[in-house]
C-alpha positions, 0 to 999 in steps of 0.5 A: 473523487474520494480523499482515499483516491488521492496520491499521498504527499511526497513526504510519505515513508516510501518517498523518503526511502526512495530518496535515501543514499544506498551507498553506505550500506553493506551487501548484508544490510541491503539484503536485509532491507530488501527482505523487509521491503518484500514483507511490507509489500506483502502486507500492503497487498493483503490490506489492499485486497481486504479493502477491495473486498469490503468495498465490493461487498458494500457496493453490492449491498447498496446497489441491490437496495436501490433496485428493490 
């Protein structure tokens, strides 16, 4: 298994966000937080898609070399 496939340590940013008390935030602050998190989700999904494309291209390149 590659290191990239391992889960991140529990001290990562997402874990810290999930543990934060949301009680002190106003409705507007919560709405802004949701907006920012949605933007971050889109950024991560875009990166994951690009990484998967690169991986698929590399796999195709190297698997075709083994056949020839």
